[in-house]
PyMOL commands that place a pseudoatom at each C-alpha (Angstrom):
pseudoatom trace, name=CA, resn=MET, resi=1, chain=A, elem=C, hetatm=0, pos=[48.451, 172.445, 173.221]
pseudoatom trace, name=CA, resn=ILE, resi=2, chain=A, elem=C, hetatm=0, pos=[46.323, 174.343, 175.711]
pseudoatom trace, name=CA, resn=ILE, resi=3, chain=A, elem=C, hetatm=0, pos=[49.435, 175.890, 177.242]
pseudoatom trace, name=CA, resn=TYR, resi=4, chain=A, elem=C, hetatm=0, pos=[50.626, 177.067, 173.825]
pseudoatom trace, name=CA, resn=GLY, resi=5, chain=A, elem=C, hetatm=0, pos=[47.226, 178.628, 173.148]
pseudoatom trace, name=CA, resn=ILE, resi=6, chain=A, elem=C, hetatm=0, pos=[47.262, 180.411, 176.503]
pseudoatom trace, name=CA, resn=ILE, resi=7, chain=A, elem=C, hetatm=0, pos=[50.750, 181.775, 175.782]
pseudoatom trace, name=CA, resn=ILE, resi=8, chain=A, elem=C, hetatm=0, pos=[49.560, 183.065, 172.387]
pseudoatom trace, name=CA, resn=LEU, resi=9, chain=A, elem=C, hetatm=0, pos=[46.498, 184.739, 173.942]
pseudoatom trace, name=CA, resn=ILE, resi=10, chain=A, elem=C, hetatm=0, pos=[48.438, 186.392, 176.767]
pseudoatom trace, name=CA, resn=MET, resi=11, chain=A, elem=C, hetatm=0, pos=[51.226, 187.663, 174.511]
pseudoatom trace, name=CA, resn=SER, resi=12, chain=A, elem=C, hetatm=0, pos=[48.711, 188.834, 171.906]
pseudoatom trace, name=CA, resn=PHE, resi=13, chain=A, elem=C, hetatm=0, pos=[46.818, 190.788, 174.558]
pseudoatom trace, name=CA, resn=ILE, resi=14, chain=A, elem=C, hetatm=0, pos=[50.030, 192.398, 175.838]
pseudoatom trace, name=CA, resn=THR, resi=15, chain=A, elem=C, hetatm=0, pos=[51.091, 193.227, 172.263]
pseudoatom trace, name=CA, resn=TYR, resi=16, chain=A, elem=C, hetatm=0, pos=[47.669, 194.715, 171.426]
pseudoatom trace, name=CA, resn=VAL, resi=17, chain=A, elem=C, hetatm=0, pos=[47.779, 196.922, 174.525]
pseudoatom trace, name=CA, resn=SER, resi=18, chain=A, elem=C, hetatm=0, pos=[51.343, 198.032, 173.709]
pseudoatom trace, name=CA, resn=TYR, resi=19, chain=A, elem=C, hetatm=0, pos=[50.339, 199.018, 170.161]
pseudoatom trace, name=CA, resn=ALA, resi=20, chain=A, elem=C, hetatm=0, pos=[47.305, 200.871, 171.577]
pseudoatom trace, name=CA, resn=ILE, resi=21, chain=A, elem=C, hetatm=0, pos=[49.441, 202.792, 174.060]
pseudoatom trace, name=CA, resn=ASP, resi=22, chain=A, elem=C, hetatm=0, pos=[51.899, 203.672, 171.301]
pseudoatom trace, name=CA, resn=LYS, resi=23, chain=A, elem=C, hetatm=0, pos=[49.037, 204.882, 169.102]
pseudoatom trace, name=CA, resn=LYS, resi=24, chain=A, elem=C, hetatm=0, pos=[47.647, 207.005, 171.947]
pseudoatom trace, name=CA, resn=ASN, resi=25, chain=A, elem=C, hetatm=0, pos=[51.078, 208.481, 172.649]
pseudoatom trace, name=CA, resn=SER, resi=26, chain=A, elem=C, hetatm=0, pos=[51.650, 209.229, 168.971]
pseudoatom trace, name=CA, resn=ILE, resi=27, chain=A, elem=C, hetatm=0, pos=[48.425, 211.236, 168.822]
pseudoatom trace, name=CA, resn=LYS, resi=28, chain=A, elem=C, hetatm=0, pos=[49.343, 213.184, 171.963]
pseudoatom trace, name=CA, resn=GLY, resi=29, chain=A, elem=C, hetatm=0, pos=[52.945, 213.731, 170.837]
pseudoatom trace, name=CA, resn=LYS, resi=30, chain=A, elem=C, hetatm=0, pos=[54.333, 211.919, 173.886]
pseudoatom trace, name=CA, resn=TRP, resi=31, chain=A, elem=C, hetatm=0, pos=[57.114, 209.365, 174.315]
pseudoatom trace, name=CA, resn=ARG, resi=32, chain=A, elem=C, hetatm=0, pos=[56.727, 206.411, 171.962]
pseudoatom trace, name=CA, resn=THR, resi=33, chain=A, elem=C, hetatm=0, pos=[57.506, 202.724, 172.197]
pseudoatom trace, name=CA, resn=LYS, resi=34, chain=A, elem=C, hetatm=0, pos=[60.460, 201.735, 170.021]
pseudoatom trace, name=CA, resn=GLU, resi=35, chain=A, elem=C, hetatm=0, pos=[59.528, 199.976, 166.793]
pseudoatom trace, name=CA, resn=LYS, resi=36, chain=A, elem=C, hetatm=0, pos=[62.008, 197.215, 167.627]
pseudoatom trace, name=CA, resn=THR, resi=37, chain=A, elem=C, hetatm=0, pos=[60.117, 196.541, 170.856]
pseudoatom trace, name=CA, resn=LEU, resi=38, chain=A, elem=C, hetatm=0, pos=[56.742, 196.328, 169.119]
pseudoatom trace, name=CA, resn=LEU, resi=39, chain=A, elem=C, hetatm=0, pos=[58.131, 194.017, 166.446]
pseudoatom trace, name=CA, resn=PHE, resi=40, chain=A, elem=C, hetatm=0, pos=[59.887, 191.821, 169.015]
pseudoatom trace, name=CA, resn=MET, resi=41, chain=A, elem=C, hetatm=0, pos=[56.624, 191.423, 170.929]
pseudoatom trace, name=CA, resn=SER, resi=42, chain=A, elem=C, hetatm=0, pos=[54.870, 190.411, 167.711]
pseudoatom trace, name=CA, resn=ILE, resi=43, chain=A, elem=C, hetatm=0, pos=[57.560, 187.840, 166.927]
pseudoatom trace, name=CA, resn=LEU, resi=44, chain=A, elem=C, hetatm=0, pos=[57.497, 186.566, 170.512]
pseudoatom trace, name=CA, resn=PHE, resi=45, chain=A, elem=C, hetatm=0, pos=[54.018, 184.981, 170.174]
pseudoatom trace, name=CA, resn=GLY, resi=46, chain=A, elem=C, hetatm=0, pos=[52.119, 188.285, 169.913]
pseudoatom trace, name=CA, resn=ALA, resi=47, chain=A, elem=C, hetatm=0, pos=[51.534, 188.450, 166.156]
pseudoatom trace, name=CA, resn=LEU, resi=48, chain=A, elem=C, hetatm=0, pos=[47.778, 187.982, 166.497]
pseudoatom trace, name=CA, resn=GLY, resi=49, chain=A, elem=C, hetatm=0, pos=[47.547, 190.996, 168.817]
pseudoatom trace, name=CA, resn=GLY, resi=50, chain=A, elem=C, hetatm=0, pos=[49.869, 192.970, 166.566]
pseudoatom trace, name=CA, resn=LEU, resi=51, chain=A, elem=C, hetatm=0, pos=[47.725, 192.329, 163.511]
pseudoatom trace, name=CA, resn=LEU, resi=52, chain=A, elem=C, hetatm=0, pos=[44.484, 193.032, 165.349]
pseudoatom trace, name=CA, resn=SER, resi=53, chain=A, elem=C, hetatm=0, pos=[45.824, 196.322, 166.652]
pseudoatom trace, name=CA, resn=MET, resi=54, chain=A, elem=C, hetatm=0, pos=[47.233, 197.311, 163.274]
pseudoatom trace, name=CA, resn=TYR, resi=55, chain=A, elem=C, hetatm=0, pos=[43.905, 196.906, 161.545]
pseudoatom trace, name=CA, resn=THR, resi=56, chain=A, elem=C, hetatm=0, pos=[41.489, 197.917, 164.319]
pseudoatom trace, name=CA, resn=LEU, resi=57, chain=A, elem=C, hetatm=0, pos=[43.506, 200.915, 165.519]
pseudoatom trace, name=CA, resn=ARG, resi=58, chain=A, elem=C, hetatm=0, pos=[44.975, 201.695, 162.091]
pseudoatom trace, name=CA, resn=HIS, resi=59, chain=A, elem=C, hetatm=0, pos=[48.433, 201.873, 163.619]
pseudoatom trace, name=CA, resn=LYS, resi=60, chain=A, elem=C, hetatm=0, pos=[51.667, 201.095, 161.757]
pseudoatom trace, name=CA, resn=THR, resi=61, chain=A, elem=C, hetatm=0, pos=[49.814, 199.889, 158.644]
pseudoatom trace, name=CA, resn=ASN, resi=62, chain=A, elem=C, hetatm=0, pos=[51.888, 202.146, 156.379]
pseudoatom trace, name=CA, resn=HIS, resi=63, chain=A, elem=C, hetatm=0, pos=[55.113, 200.478, 157.480]
pseudoatom trace, name=CA, resn=TRP, resi=64, chain=A, elem=C, hetatm=0, pos=[55.578, 197.494, 155.170]
pseudoatom trace, name=CA, resn=TYR, resi=65, chain=A, elem=C, hetatm=0, pos=[57.911, 195.715, 157.580]
pseudoatom trace, name=CA, resn=PHE, resi=66, chain=A, elem=C, hetatm=0, pos=[55.262, 195.715, 160.328]
pseudoatom trace, name=CA, resn=VAL, resi=67, chain=A, elem=C, hetatm=0, pos=[52.764, 194.088, 157.984]
pseudoatom trace, name=CA, resn=VAL, resi=68, chain=A, elem=C, hetatm=0, pos=[55.240, 191.504, 156.696]
pseudoatom trace, name=CA, resn=ILE, resi=69, chain=A, elem=C, hetatm=0, pos=[56.752, 190.601, 160.065]
pseudoatom trace, name=CA, resn=ASN, resi=70, chain=A, elem=C, hetatm=0, pos=[53.364, 190.281, 161.761]
pseudoatom trace, name=CA, resn=TRP, resi=71, chain=A, elem=C, hetatm=0, pos=[51.923, 188.042, 159.029]
pseudoatom trace, name=CA, resn=ILE, resi=72, chain=A, elem=C, hetatm=0, pos=[55.052, 185.868, 158.848]
pseudoatom trace, name=CA, resn=SER, resi=73, chain=A, elem=C, hetatm=0, pos=[55.122, 185.590, 162.639]
pseudoatom trace, name=CA, resn=LEU, resi=74, chain=A, elem=C, hetatm=0, pos=[51.462, 184.571, 162.738]
pseudoatom trace, name=CA, resn=LEU, resi=75, chain=A, elem=C, hetatm=0, pos=[52.109, 181.911, 160.109]
pseudoatom trace, name=CA, resn=LEU, resi=76, chain=A, elem=C, hetatm=0, pos=[55.110, 180.683, 162.091]
pseudoatom trace, name=CA, resn=HIS, resi=77, chain=A, elem=C, hetatm=0, pos=[52.986, 180.504, 165.261]
pseudoatom trace, name=CA, resn=PHE, resi=78, chain=A, elem=C, hetatm=0, pos=[50.430, 178.357, 163.411]
pseudoatom trace, name=CA, resn=VAL, resi=79, chain=A, elem=C, hetatm=0, pos=[53.197, 176.064, 162.154]
pseudoatom trace, name=CA, resn=ILE, resi=80, chain=A, elem=C, hetatm=0, pos=[54.638, 175.717, 165.658]
pseudoatom trace, name=CA, resn=GLY, resi=81, chain=A, elem=C, hetatm=0, pos=[51.151, 175.011, 167.047]
pseudoatom trace, name=CA, resn=TYR, resi=82, chain=A, elem=C, hetatm=0, pos=[50.535, 172.375, 164.386]
pseudoatom trace, name=CA, resn=PHE, resi=83, chain=A, elem=C, hetatm=0, pos=[53.916, 170.784, 165.135]
pseudoatom trace, name=CA, resn=ILE, resi=84, chain=A, elem=C, hetatm=0, pos=[53.156, 170.683, 168.864]
pseudoatom trace, name=CA, resn=TYR, resi=85, chain=A, elem=C, hetatm=0, pos=[49.722, 169.190, 168.189]
pseudoatom trace, name=CA, resn=SER, resi=86, chain=A, elem=C, hetatm=0, pos=[50.856, 166.612, 165.642]
pseudoatom trace, name=CA, resn=MET, resi=87, chain=A, elem=C, hetatm=0, pos=[53.820, 165.458, 167.711]
pseudoatom trace, name=CA, resn=GLY, resi=88, chain=A, elem=C, hetatm=0, pos=[51.728, 165.251, 170.884]
pseudoatom trace, name=CA, resn=LEU, resi=89, chain=A, elem=C, hetatm=0, pos=[54.427, 167.048, 172.839]
pseudoatom trace, name=CA, resn=PHE, resi=90, chain=A, elem=C, hetatm=0, pos=[52.116, 168.143, 175.649]
pseudoatom trace, name=CA, resn=ASP, resi=91, chain=A, elem=C, hetatm=0, pos=[49.713, 165.184, 175.745]
pseudoatom trace, name=CA, resn=SER, resi=92, chain=A, elem=C, hetatm=0, pos=[50.963, 164.085, 179.148]
pseudoatom trace, name=CA, resn=ILE, resi=93, chain=A, elem=C, hetatm=0, pos=[50.521, 167.527, 180.732]
pseudoatom trace, name=CA, resn=GLN, resi=94, chain=A, elem=C, hetatm=0, pos=[47.163, 168.056, 182.407]
pseudoatom trace, name=CA, resn=LEU, resi=95, chain=A, elem=C, hetatm=0, pos=[46.077, 171.399, 183.760]
pseudoatom trace, name=CA, resn=PHE, resi=96, chain=A, elem=C, hetatm=0, pos=[43.378, 170.148, 186.116]
for i in range(1, 96): cmd.bond("trace and resi %d" % i, "trace and resi %d" % (i + 1))
show_as sticks, trace
zoom trace
């Protein structure tokens, strides 16, 4: 379960930074990150970072599909985490 949490935190951080860079580039009129890339990062265990960046940076909040995909992905990540915890899939793995 710890490993899953670490994966979520790392991917969320990377996703948050990617949204922040895209926001900065949009203000400066520079090259932007593709929306597909941002959404894929959110789906790939970065939904928490995507949501935090959307609401703290006010970026992509007007795009309904960003809101929906990030919230559904976050819910899915919680379900996967609950499944991993309840099944005890990583009980035998020790980090230290």
